[in-house]
C-alpha angles and dihedrals in degrees: 000000000000120000089243094055121087120209116256109243119237112254111259111243118215118249118260093263091048093045089071088058096049119115113258118244110277094023125105111244134190131243103264091217091067096070089045089054090051091046089055092054091045092050091054091048092048091049087054090051090052092050093048093042097051090064096072105009097116098049108037121191115265099238129064090228091058092047090048092055096053111117094235091053093048093049093046089049090053090050090049089052089052090050089050090051091053093044097049104029095036132249091275091064097042114120092239091050091051091047090051093047095048099041119011099033091057092066097044129083120251114288118259090233141358124245129220107251094217098078095051090045089052088048089057088056090052089050089051091052094048095047091041090057090051091051095048094046091047090053088049087057097246105161115241093001093121092049094045095050092043087052091051091051089045092056091053093046092046093051090051096045098044106026101025090238113136111196093192091049092052090049089051091053091049092050092048091050090050089052094240097119141006131021096340089059093047090053092059 
């Protein structure tokens, strides 16, 4: 090797749990750092919801209109709408994914692997269900419901953002292996 040549690094192979999420040959995948970027933003927003919600979680206002105008409720509703966007339009069309693609991705090197977009999209649906339950129970005047469900969603977003462990994606893989959703079901 010449002094001017640098060795080509070996491609990084995904771990066994991430290998199940990898895009199949011939299929377009997504940069796996995009969902982590979005999870980081979501985690910060959910932590804000928890902080705002703890203030009046024990003694909720009497009317639905008053509960619906609380800042924590409004922010959690916006997060739920973002989860709905990702679940129904797909992770590739999610605002955080587009922000990542058009800004952050441009300054990063190419990803070591591509990820199948279906598990993160399924994960968005799980986020929608969790935050939706918090919203409905808060409107029904269940004390601490908004904070508890925001905290559950925060844990999932935090694990994805910090440790690259997507709970919804792992649930997706388990359901596909069980034949309840996805390609295994279509093959039956």
